[in-house]
PADREN-48365 format. One record per residue: residue number from 1; x, y, z of N, C-alpha, C in turn. Coordinates in Angstrom, 2 decimals. Example, Ala and Ser with C-alpha at 12.3 -4.5 7.8 and 13.67 -1.06 7.14 Angstrom:
rolo	n.px	n.py	n.pz	ca.px	ca.py	ca.pz	c.px	c.py	c.pz
1	13.19	-5.69	7.80	12.30	-4.50	7.80	13.20	-3.30	7.80
2	12.85	-2.25	7.08	13.67	-1.06	7.14	12.90	0.03	7.87
END
This chain:
rolo	n.px	n.py	n.pz	ca.px	ca.py	ca.pz	c.px	c.py	c.pz
1	0.67	-1.33	0.28	0.30	-0.28	-0.15	0.67	1.12	-0.13
2	0.70	1.99	-1.44	1.32	3.41	-0.96	0.36	4.34	0.32
3	1.26	5.30	0.43	1.02	6.42	1.08	0.01	7.67	0.65
4	-1.04	7.92	0.98	-1.63	8.87	0.39	-0.93	10.10	-0.35
5	-2.24	10.63	-1.55	-1.06	10.97	-3.07	-1.02	12.58	-2.14
6	-1.69	13.09	-1.33	-0.86	13.97	-0.60	0.83	14.26	-0.30
7	0.93	12.86	0.18	2.08	13.06	0.74	3.50	12.49	-0.24
8	3.71	12.39	-1.58	4.09	11.82	-2.31	4.69	12.71	-3.13
9	5.00	13.77	-3.06	6.02	14.55	-3.56	7.32	14.77	-2.58
10	7.61	13.71	-2.51	8.82	13.55	-1.85	9.85	13.25	-2.20
11	11.11	13.31	-2.04	12.08	12.35	-2.26	12.49	10.79	-2.47
12	12.82	10.36	-3.52	12.54	9.24	-3.76	13.08	7.90	-2.69
13	13.98	8.33	-1.95	14.12	7.49	-0.44	13.11	7.90	0.32
14	12.65	9.26	0.65	11.52	9.61	1.93	10.10	8.58	1.43
15	9.84	8.41	0.08	8.82	7.88	-0.23	8.47	6.21	-0.23
16	10.08	5.56	-0.14	10.35	4.80	-0.43	9.83	3.83	1.08
17	10.53	4.84	1.98	10.86	4.48	3.30	9.06	4.95	4.07
18	8.93	5.91	3.89	7.34	6.18	3.82	5.93	5.06	3.41
19	6.19	4.42	2.11	5.19	3.04	1.79	6.00	2.35	2.04
20	7.11	2.21	2.41	7.03	0.74	4.07	6.72	0.57	4.95
21	6.41	2.24	5.87	6.44	2.35	6.75	4.45	1.84	6.98
22	3.51	2.67	5.72	2.35	2.30	5.67	1.90	0.82	5.50
23	3.11	-0.20	4.68	2.46	-1.22	4.53	2.35	-2.26	6.19
24	3.22	-1.52	6.96	3.75	-2.27	8.58	3.28	-1.27	9.17
25	2.39	-0.74	8.38	1.35	0.35	10.08	0.86	-0.47	11.46
26	0.32	-1.35	11.39	-0.10	-1.81	12.98	0.70	-2.29	13.41
27	2.46	-2.99	13.12	2.75	-3.38	13.94	4.19	-2.43	13.94
28	4.38	-1.57	12.88	5.51	-0.96	13.01	6.93	-1.21	12.70
29	7.66	-0.93	12.28	8.94	-1.27	12.04	10.29	-0.73	12.54
30	11.37	-1.42	12.99	12.83	-1.35	13.50	13.57	-0.54	12.26
31	14.68	-0.06	12.92	14.90	0.37	11.84	15.95	-0.23	10.79
32	16.08	-1.16	11.18	16.40	-2.58	10.93	15.17	-3.32	9.69
33	14.53	-3.17	9.75	13.39	-4.02	9.04	13.35	-2.83	8.02
34	12.84	-1.57	8.54	13.01	-0.39	7.35	14.44	-0.31	6.27
35	15.48	-0.28	6.34	16.66	-0.83	5.84	17.01	-2.05	5.22
36	15.95	-3.43	5.42	15.93	-4.50	4.58	15.34	-4.31	3.65
37	13.98	-3.57	3.70	12.97	-3.27	3.05	12.75	-2.34	1.96
38	13.93	-0.73	2.68	14.49	-0.31	1.68	15.52	-0.01	0.65
39	15.60	-0.32	-0.86	17.16	-0.61	-1.67	18.12	1.29	-1.46
40	18.53	1.63	-0.32	18.85	2.96	0.11	20.33	2.59	0.91
41	20.96	3.42	1.24	21.60	3.68	2.06	21.30	3.60	3.09
42	22.51	3.07	4.28	21.98	3.62	5.53	21.75	4.67	5.95
43	22.70	6.06	5.27	22.70	7.49	5.86	21.38	7.52	4.79
44	21.50	7.66	3.86	20.11	8.15	2.67	18.92	7.80	4.14
45	18.76	6.82	4.28	17.20	5.69	5.32	17.27	6.89	6.41
46	18.27	7.15	7.02	18.17	8.11	7.88	18.27	9.53	8.36
47	18.37	10.07	7.06	18.55	11.20	6.56	16.58	11.22	6.23
48	16.01	10.29	4.95	14.43	10.41	5.22	13.82	10.75	6.57
49	14.20	9.04	7.09	13.80	8.91	8.66	13.64	10.91	9.55
50	14.78	11.62	9.24	14.50	12.38	10.05	13.73	13.63	9.01
51	13.48	13.43	8.23	13.18	14.53	6.93	11.11	14.23	7.31
52	11.07	12.97	7.61	9.28	12.73	7.73	9.41	12.78	9.28
53	10.00	12.83	10.04	9.99	13.03	11.69	9.64	14.70	11.36
54	10.39	15.55	11.24	10.54	16.90	11.35	9.49	17.30	10.25
55	8.42	16.50	9.35	7.61	16.57	8.67	6.31	16.23	9.75
56	6.56	15.35	10.39	5.16	14.86	11.27	4.46	13.96	10.84
57	5.13	13.05	9.67	4.88	12.48	9.16	4.73	10.82	9.48
58	5.82	10.73	10.02	6.22	8.94	11.37	6.13	9.61	13.09
59	5.94	8.52	13.62	6.19	8.70	15.15	7.00	7.70	15.47
60	8.04	7.80	16.62	8.57	6.51	16.58	8.52	6.13	18.38
61	8.57	5.29	18.92	8.00	4.54	19.82	9.09	3.65	20.91
62	9.53	4.12	22.14	10.34	3.16	22.69	9.85	2.45	23.78
63	9.63	1.14	23.42	9.16	0.12	24.91	9.53	-1.15	24.38
64	9.31	-1.82	25.75	10.42	-2.64	26.16	12.19	-3.01	24.92
65	12.39	-1.77	25.76	14.12	-1.58	24.81	14.44	-1.43	23.71
66	12.63	-1.78	22.56	12.63	-1.88	20.83	12.29	-0.03	20.68
67	13.44	0.27	19.85	12.34	1.62	18.97	11.62	0.84	17.36
68	10.25	1.21	18.06	9.52	1.27	16.13	9.18	2.46	15.95
69	8.79	2.73	14.81	8.43	3.48	13.95	7.42	3.29	13.09
70	6.08	3.80	13.13	5.08	3.75	12.48	4.52	5.27	11.83
71	4.22	4.93	10.68	3.18	6.11	9.95	1.94	7.30	10.65
72	2.20	8.40	10.79	0.91	8.53	11.25	-0.34	8.94	10.83
73	-1.11	8.73	11.36	-2.52	7.98	10.58	-3.35	8.92	9.22
74	-2.31	10.20	9.26	-3.47	10.79	8.29	-2.53	10.88	7.17
75	-1.33	9.41	7.02	-0.49	9.16	5.82	-1.03	8.20	5.19
76	-2.26	6.97	6.16	-2.40	5.80	5.94	-3.23	6.49	5.03
77	-3.63	5.85	3.92	-4.71	6.45	2.40	-6.26	5.40	2.90
78	-7.28	6.55	2.87	-8.23	6.05	3.12	-8.83	4.65	2.61
79	-9.77	4.07	3.01	-10.76	2.68	2.58	-10.79	2.73	1.03
80	-11.33	3.92	0.50	-12.04	4.12	-1.07	-11.22	4.37	-1.93
81	-9.74	5.21	-1.44	-8.67	5.21	-2.33	-8.11	4.26	-2.74
82	-8.24	3.60	-4.33	-7.60	2.79	-4.59	-5.63	2.94	-4.61
83	-5.36	1.65	-5.26	-3.96	1.27	-5.15	-3.59	1.58	-6.81
84	-5.10	2.25	-7.74	-4.02	1.92	-9.16	-3.78	3.71	-8.82
85	-2.67	4.34	-9.72	-2.34	5.39	-9.47	-2.80	6.93	-10.15
86	-2.52	7.92	-9.44	-3.42	8.47	-10.48	-3.14	9.59	-11.53
87	-3.27	10.16	-12.67	-3.54	10.86	-13.70	-1.53	11.39	-13.39
88	-2.08	12.32	-12.20	-0.93	12.85	-11.69	0.68	12.05	-11.24
89	0.15	10.67	-10.81	1.27	9.76	-10.35	1.56	9.61	-11.17
90	0.78	9.07	-12.61	1.51	8.23	-13.46	2.62	9.46	-14.43
91	2.20	10.67	-14.17	2.74	11.64	-15.07	4.28	11.30	-14.40
92	4.24	12.11	-13.08	5.75	11.74	-12.51	6.71	10.86	-12.50
93	6.07	9.51	-12.26	6.36	8.23	-12.85	7.53	8.62	-13.95
94	6.29	8.97	-15.22	7.39	9.41	-16.19	7.96	10.04	-16.87
95	7.48	11.07	-16.15	9.33	12.18	-16.41	10.21	12.08	-15.82
96	11.20	12.77	-15.92	12.47	12.80	-14.86	11.98	14.19	-14.16
97	11.72	14.27	-13.21	11.71	15.46	-12.52	12.70	15.90	-11.30
END
């Protein structure tokens, strides 16, 4: 599942991290799980997480000595949103911006 289209105008790694977190929204992910799911360097992932946190698109919890990362509820698409890309999303994927 992808993050809401409202939040898709981000750098590639930020978007990959956000989409990965939306997929695991119930259980959240550790930094190691994010690293395993996103094809980017750890430095790029850390920068992306910092940017997403600064924009309040993710939340971080520390429970049982384990840090887990979750997407904010407003980032998760509603049930009526489809997985089909919008015209704008399709153009954004095809054109090099």
